[in-house]
N, C-alpha and C positions, 0 to 999 in steps of 0.2 A: 044745422049743422050740414044737412044735402046741400043746399046750396053753396056752402063753402066750399064744400070737397069738388062740388061740380067746376065753378070758378078755375080749380087749378090744374097748372099745363104742367103735363109730363112728357115728359123726354125720351126720346128712344132709347133702349137699352146697350142699344150698341154705340151712343155718344155719351164719350166721358165729360164730366161737367167744367167748365171752362174758368178758371178762376183770374180776375181783373184784378192788376195791382189797383193798390187805393193811393199810392205815391207814399207809402212808406213799409216797411219789415216786419216780419215778428221778430222778435228776440227770443232767445230761449231763454230763460232765468239761471244768473249766473250764479257760480258755485261759488261761497265766500273761500277767499285763499289762504291756506293755512298758513302760519309763519314758518320760513326757512330756519333748521336749526344752523348753529354759528359755525360748526365743523365743517359745515357743506358750500358754504358762502364764499370763501377763497378758492377751490375748487369751479363752481361755477362762475366767477366774474375771470378766471385765468382759461375757461374753456368756452368765452363767449365767441360766437362764430363772428363778430361782425368784427372784432377786433384783426387787426392786417398782422400777419406774421412777418417779424423780424430776423432777419438769418444773419448771425455777425459772426464775424471773422473767425477762425480757428486760433486760437491765442492761445501760446502756451503761455499760462501765469508762470508757473515753477520757477521758469530761470527768464528773468527779466531783465539783469545784469549785462548777460552778453550782447552787441551790437548785431543787427542784424546786414550783413555785408548786401549793399544793391551794387549790383555793377552800371557804372555811368561811364557814357560817351563823349570822353571830356576833347576831343578832337587831336590826341597827338597819337604816334606810336608809341608802340611798345619797346621800350632799349631792347637793343638786340642782345644775341646772348655771345660768351666768350668764342663759341667755336664757332659763329660767322663773324665777329670782329678776325678771328687768326684768318679767319677765308679770306676775308677782305684784306689782311697786312700781306701774305702770302701772295696774292695778285697781285697789289701795289709793286711790290718788290719783283715780282718778274717783271710788271708794264714797265718798270724802272729800267732794269737790265737790257730789256728787248731795243727799249727807244736809246740808252747806252750805245750796244753794240750796231744800229743802226744808223747812229749820230757817227761812231767811230767809222762807221764800212764809208757812210756816205762823204764827212767830212776829213775823219780824221787821217786817213790814207798820205803818207809821204813819201816824195821819191826815194827817200831816205828806207823805208819798209820797202819798197818793191823793189830796191837794191838789195837788201838783204836776202826776200825771199826769189831772187834771179839765180838760174843757173848759170854756171862758167861758161865763157863764148868756146872755148876747146871741147869741154864735155857735151855743148851741147853739139858740134857738127858730128863725133864718134859714137853719140848714141841711139842714131837710125830712128829718128823722131824729129819730124818738123819743128821747126824753129821760127819764133819770133822776136826780131834783133829792134831792141828800142835804141835810139840816140836821145841821151840830153843830157842837160845842164840843170845843176843847182841853181842857177838865177833864170832860171825858163820860166817865166810865168805861165807859158802854155802849159809845158811839162807838168806843173805843180796841179795845174785843174784837170787835166786829165787824168790824175794819176787814182782817183777812186774808180774810173772806168775799164782803165788798165788792170783795175787790182780784181773786180769782179769778172772780167773774160780771165782773168788767169787762174781761179780760185774754179771756174766753170771747166776750163781744158789743163788744170794744171798736169793732170794725169797721161794725156796724151800729148802735148805739144811743151815743147821749151819755150823759157819765157827768160830774154837773153836782154840784160839792162847795161849800155857801154857808156859812160860819160866823157862828154866831148873833150872836156877839160883833162884829161888824162892823154900825156903824149904817148903812150903806152899803146893809141887807136890811132894812129895817125895814118895807116897803112887800110885802115880795115874804113875809113870818112873817104878816101879816095877811091876806095873801091867799091865802095855802095853810091859815091857821086852825093855825098853829103851835103847839102847850102842852107838847111834850116830844120830848124827842129822844134817840135819831136819825129824824131823820122824814125816812121816802123818798115825794118825789111821784113819781108813775109819769104822764108827758105823751107823748101820740099824735105822730106827727108835725106836728101840726098846732097844738100846744103847747096844746093842751085836755088837763082832769087826766084822769085813768082809773081813778083810786083812788089810797091811800095805805098805809103800814105803819109801824106806832110801833113803838119798841124794839125788847129782843133779842127775836127769832124765829128758828127753825132756817133756813139758808139756803136750803133748800127753795122758803120765798115768795117771796124774794126771787129767785130763781133763775127758778120759775116767771113770775112777772111781769114781768121781763123778755125772758124766750123769747117772750112772746106777745106784748109790743111787738115784738121783733124780725120772727115773722112777719107782722105785721096785722091779729091777731086782734082784733074788734070791743069786746073786752073782755077784762079781766086779771083770773084765776082767787080775786083774793084784794085783795080793793077796799080791805076796810075792817078791818086785823088789829093788833090793840095788843098787844105785852108791855111786857117793865118797862123802862122809860125813866126819863130824868133829865129833872125840870123844864127849861122853857127860860125860866122866870121867875128861876131862882139864873144866869143869863147875868152876864156882866162885860163891860158895854157900854164902849167905848174907841172912839177916835179913832181913823179910817182913817189908815196910813202912805201909802197907796200908794192914792190912787183908782181906778188901772185893778185893781187887786188884784180877783181871783173869790171869796177866800177868806174 
């Protein structure tokens, strides 16, 4: 026995025994499982952490008969309200009236209209305002073409300048025809406030000529910018002389 103990190798007290793995691990003895009570089985199955949680939408099952309205973009604009329709209708009427008045102003003014608006020649010479005298005839094509332009200028200066219309077919104005030397129509004579002729414009010319001359008369200028201008005109020799139906007529 002494020989046996002498051959025993003692490890230092500071060294801990080293355990080497022998290729297998020691297992603790298994404890036998107890049966799970039946009342807990449903809870355990529902609380299984391996199951994924499923989130269901919040659906109200109490009222399933009412359909849910889902806005859809059908690509069509909503119908305008009655107020919008009313505004559109009013705007359309206003545009139509404006177009009618413009058309009337541009194309609907006739020589008869100008004659109705004109001031009698005798009154024009006595009221102390400058005067524009137009010699015309109903058959004069150029006179009819210039009627809208004459009307526009007249509306602009009617409070400061007299506008007189003398029909060359009326024998009443034979003396004036000779006095102003009317050979072609339309013939526009421009008179100052004392009745003296400042110049004349004959035939078809741009409206600017008439407008600038009338503006000079209205402003009391010593002369007019277009004192003697002649365009395309109708010959006064072709006038149809007739008897005066109304001696008071200034047309």
